[in-house]
N, C-alpha and C positions, 0 to 999 in steps of 0.2 A: 519912381519905377519900383522901388523895393516893396512899397505897400501894395502896388498893383499886382506884382508877381506873387507876393505872399497870399493875397486874396485868391488869386487864380489857383494856386496849388492846394489851398484849403478846399475849394470847391471840387477840384479834380480828385482829391483823395476821397471825398464823399461819393462822387460819381463812380469811381473805380471799385471801391469796397462794396457799394450796393450791388453793382452788377456781378461781382465775383461771388457774393453770397447767394445771389439768384442762381448762378451757374452751379455752385456746389450743392445747394439744396438742403444742406444739413448744418454745417458749421457756420458760425458767425465770427466776425472780427471782435477781438477783445481790445479795448482802448486803454492806453496808458499815457497819461499826461505827465510830462517831466520838465524840470527846470535846470538850467545850466548855471552853476554858482557864479561864473564869470559874466553871465548875461545871456538872456534868451532862454529858449527851451524848445519843446516839440510835442508832437502828438503821434505816438506810435500805435499802429493797429496790426495785430497779429492774428492769423487764422491757423488752427491746428486740428489734425485728426478729422478732417472732413471727408465727405464722400469722394470728392475730386482732389482737393488740396490737402496734402499731408502736412505741409507747413508753408507759411508765407507771411509776408509783411508788406504793408503799404504805409510808409512813414513820411511825415513832414517835420521840418525843423526850421527855426529862424533863430540864429545865434549872432551875438555881437560882443564887442569889447576890444581889448588890446590884442593885436595880432601876435599869436604865440611865436616864440623864438624860432622854432623849427620852420614855421611858415615864412618868417622874415628872411631866413636863410634861403629857403626855396625860391621865393619871389625876388630875392636880392634887393630888399628894401630895409630901411631902418625902422625905428619905432613908429608905429601908426596904428590906427583903429580899423576895424573891419565890420562888415555885416554880410552874412551868408544865409541864404534860405534855399530850400529845395525839397523835392519829393523823390524818394527812392523806394523802389519795390523789387521784391524777388518772390517768385512763386514756384514751389516744388510740388508738382502733382504726384499722386500716389501711383497712377497707372504709367508704366514706362513708355507707353505709346504716346503719351501727352508730354510735350516738351516743357522743360523749365524755361522761365522767362525772367529777364531783368530789365529795368528801365530806371532812368534818372533824369530829372530836369532841375537845373539849379541856376542861381543868380548870386553874384559876388560883388561887393563894393569895398574899396579901401579909401580911408580918409587921412588927411594930415591932422596935425594937432589943433588946427583951427576949425576942424570939422568939415572941410571942403573935400568933395570927392576927387581923388587923384587917379583912380582907375576903377573900371567896372566891366563886367563881362557876363555872358551867359554860357552855359555848357549843358551837356546831357546826351541822351540817346536811348536806344532800346535794342535788345539783341535776344536771339532765340538759341536755346541749347537743348536739342532733342537727344534722345537715347536710341531712337530708331529713325531712319531716314525716310520720310515721305516727301518726295520732291515737290509735290503740289503744295504742301504746307509751307515749305521754304519760299516757293514762288509767291504764294499769297502774302506772307509776312513782308517780303521785300517789295512787293508791288504796292502795298499800302505805305510803306516807308517812302518809296519813290514818288508816289502821288502827293504826299505831304510836302516833300522837298520841291517838287516841280512847280508848285504854286508860287514859290518864292525865288528860286533860281535854278535853271536847268542843269547847272554844274554841281549842285549840292549833293544829290544822291550818290553819284559816282565817287566824289571826294570823301564824303563822310562814311560811305560803305567801306572804302579802302582803309580809312583811319580805324574803323571798327575792327576789320580783319587784323590790322597791325597791333591794335591795343589788346584785344582779348585773345592773346596768344601765349600759350604756355611754352616759352622758349626752351625751358629745360626738358620739355617733352617733344618739341618739334611739331606741335599740333595746336590748332585753334581750340578755344574753349567750346565754341559752338558754331552755328552757321552765320553769326554776325547779324548785321542790321545797320544801325547808324551810331556814330560816335563823333561828337563835336565838342570843342572846348575853346576858351578864350575868344568867344564871339564878341568882338568889340566894335564900337562905332568907327566907320571909315567913310571914304568918299561916296561909296555906293550904298551903305547900309547904316541907318541911324539905329540907336538903341531901341526905338519903337519898332523898327523893322525886324530886329532880332527877336524882340518880344513876340511879335506876330508869328515868326517862324517857329520858335520854340514851343509856343502854345499850340500851334498847328500840329506839331509832332506829338505833343502830349495828348491832344484830343484824338489823335489817330490810334492810340495804343489799343483800346478795346476792340476796335475794328480789325486790327492786325492780329490779335491773339485769341479772342473769344471764339471765333468760328473754328479755329484749329482745335481748341479744347472740346467744343461741342461735337466735332466730328470723331474724335479719338477716345473720349473719356470712358466709353463703355466697351471698347475693344477687349477681347480676352487676352490674357498674358500668362506666362508660365513662371515658375519659381526661378528658372535659369535666366529669364528675361529681367526679372526683378533683381537678380544678382548683378547682371550687366549694368542696370540702372545705377546700382549702388557703387559699382566700380567707377563708372563715369562721374558720378557725384564726387568721388574722391578727387578727380581732376579739377572739378569746379572749386572744391575747397583749396586745392593747391594754388590755383590762380588767385583766389581772393586773399589768401594769407601771404603769398610770396610776391605777387606782382601788382595787385590792385592799389592804385594811388590813394583812393578814397579810404580804404580800410587802413592802409599804413599811416596816413595822416591822422585818422581818428585815434589810432593806438598811440601815436606819438604826441598828441595834443590834448590828452586828458578828455577824449570824447566819451560819450555815453556808451559803455561797452555792450550793453544789451541790444542797443539799436545797431551798433556796428556789426555785431556777429549774428544779427537776425538773418543775414543772407545765407548762413550755413544750413545745409540740409540735415534732417533729424537722424537718418541712418546712412552710413557710408561704409565702403569696404576698400581696403588696399590688399590686393593679392600680388604676391611676389612674381615679378617678371611675367605678368599676364599678357597673353596674346589671343585674340579671337580666332576662331576656326577659319581657315582659308575659304573664301567664297561665301562666307556667312553674311547675314544682314548686319551683324556687328562690325565685321570687317568693312563692309560697304560704307558705313558711317565713318569709320576711322580714316578711310581713304580720302573722303571729302574734307575731313578735319585737317589732314596733312596737306591738302591741296585746295584751298578755298576757291570757289567758283562763282561765276556771275549767275544770279537767279532770275533776273529780268533783263 
């Protein structure tokens, strides 16, 4: 399974970066191959200063070795070995009318000292973070997510949409990071789903990403915007940074387990603002977004 999924994310990275370069029309992804001293490595691809994408990354990694102490404690296990691979992407567009997007699909195995698998699971998801609310964009994104889920289990979309709303939540602000999407983790073999079934589901979601996001980008990338709207985008990006550094489990694990810092912090936007006690004008488009972030809704 690990070879199969790693081959899949390598191909998916190629597919996604090629399409995003086509959408941008100017910038290309710069590739950085790296090795992890403890075992494994990755292929980081970053795009910057494009016509559409101000900054973004589409990264894959496959790492292995002894499970770090911090993860032993988290999983409540003793000394054991692990393998983890995944694709993680974040795209920060230049135009505030185009939403930021995040996605991740991953696979994890743990082994005893004899090399036998003692646990394995899939995880991942994709979520949308707009700066201005276009309800038809939210409906489109969620409709594609639901379509991918429904092919495998009619209960998946509502369950994983709820988990996404709960996870990508800045509890210290009392608001969601964005409009959500899907979030799933610890997808393990059970009476109903074999690991092969989970592989088929996760790759279905991965394959749906471009269909969910690119039409939104194409529709919004040339809309005019003002300096004030750009300022609002940077203020909202600040909330994105807050979530990633305060709450995101992947970021925190990476920082605690000697992860590759450049790949971990690739998710952070290039320009951000924090304004003291900032509140949007009552009745404004900015307040309209904020109201939805404080009260997540069903889009499909």
